[in-house]
N, C-alpha and C positions, 0 to 999 in steps of 0.2 A: 598469534591471536589469542588475544585474554579470554579467561573461560567464566563461565557462571560464578565457578568457588571464589575465584578472586576477587569480581569486582564485588560480590557479597558479602564476602570477609570483611576488603575495605569498608564497605560499606556500614558492616556492622560497628570499626573502630571509631569510622569516620565520616558520614553522611554524605559531607560535602564532596569531599574526595572520592567518595567512592559511587556518588551522583554523578560527578564528573566522568570519572571514567566508563563507568558506564553511559552518559550520552559519548564522548569519543569512538567508543566501539559499535555505537549503531546509529548515530546519526546518519550519515552518510546515508548506507542505505537504506534509512527509512524514508530519509526526505526525498530518495528518488521511487520509493514506493507509494512514498503519499501525493507526490506530482503525478505522476503516471494514473494517479486517479481523480484529483481533482485540476490537471492543468494548469493552473493558475498560479507560477513563482510566489505569489505576495499568499495566495490561498493556502500553501504546500506551507508557508511558512508559518502561518497563522495555526493552521490543522498541528503541523510539528510542536510548536509549542503547549498544547492542548493537551496531545500524547504527553510530551515530557513532563507538564505540571501533574498529569495525573499519575504516571508513572512514578512521580518524587513521593506525591501524599499517599501512595501504596503501596511500596516497596516495602515498606517493615511486615504490612501484613502476606505479604507476596508467600503464598505456601508451599513454591519450588517442586508443585508436582507436575510441571511443563520447566522448557529452557528458558530464563528471559527473553531470549529472539523471541520463542514463540507468544509468549505475554504480549510482550511489547507490540507487536505483530498484530495482534487478537485487540489491543488499545488502539493501536492507530486504522485497523482497519473499520474498525466500531465511529472511529472519531469520524472518518472521511465520510464511509455513510448519512454519519446523523450531519455532519458539515453541507452535503451533495444533496438532500433532502431539506436542509432549512433555504439550501439558496436558490430552490427547484421550486418556488411555491408561484412561478407562473406559468403562463399557457403555453409557454415552449415547452418540447418534452428534451430531457435533461440529456440526453445523447447527442440531441442537435445543439443545443446552447455551450457544452463539453466542445462539441468542432467546432464550433463559432470561436470558442475561448483559442485554441488548439491553431485557427487559424489568425489569430490578432496577438498572442504573445508576441514579445522579443525576444525569447530564449531558446525560438526554434531554426535548426538550419534549413532555411527554405530554399538552399540548392541543394537540397538532397530529396529530390521528388520523393524517392522511394520511400526512403525514412517516416515523412511526412505523413505519405498514402497509409503506410503500417501503423502509425498512430491513429489517422481517421478511420482504419478500418477497426484498430482497439474502441475506441470511443464505441463504435458503433454496437458496440454487445452490449447483454443485459447486463445490470449490476452487479450481480451473482458470477456470471460468465467472464464479468472482465476484472474481477478483482481473483479467482482462479487463475484466471492465464495469466494475470499481471506475478502472483506469487511463484508459481510453477516456473514460468518463460524466464521472466525476467531476474528475480531472487532465488530461483532454484532449489527452494522448497521441495522437500517429501511429499508426497501425499498424505502422510498420517499426519505433517507438523501440520501444511494448509484443515486438515479435516480439524485439530484443536483448533485453531485460531477461529474456525467460519463456523465449525459445529454442526458440519456437513459429512455424512457416512463416503468414506475414501469412495468407493467403488461411484458413488454421486460425482464426486467429484473427477472422475475419470470421464464420466458422462459428457459433463461442464467444460471441463478442457477438449476434449474431444470435438465436441460441437464449438466450440470457441476457434478451432483451430481451423474447422469446418469454414465459418464462416469468415473468418479475418481471410482464406485464402480465397472466396467466394466472389469477396470484396473486393482484392489484389488485383484479380485475374478480371473486373469491369472496370476496370480504374483506367 
């Protein structure tokens, strides 16, 4: 696993190579985080491109007061929220729109009904709980790191995660 010092050191010597190393290190996990948030593959690619543009523009001023991963996920979280709010200028509630997108996307294995219902359950969560759930459950981030990404106190994150799990269980039991 490449560490932040290697990436940042290479970036200081050669911006293009350092940035390429950064992308190689974070691209896959970041794509799946974004994809779980925005649902549609093409939208996830657009958001990811915007995230990496912002990272590239601001990497030289990165203060290193947190890990690169935390900083990049914070940018990605903000971009996802911005994208979803911009996309949701219709009368349809955001969660319903995302669920509709999930059910029409070609990148979902509809044979696995349990997995589809689990994703539908996640999409019913309020935005903040969905972010916390995805970062904790899928990306396996510690609460302290999620706190730095979301600017939410650890205690509140634990409550949000608990409520998210309970809502998902309830949804899954009713399906």
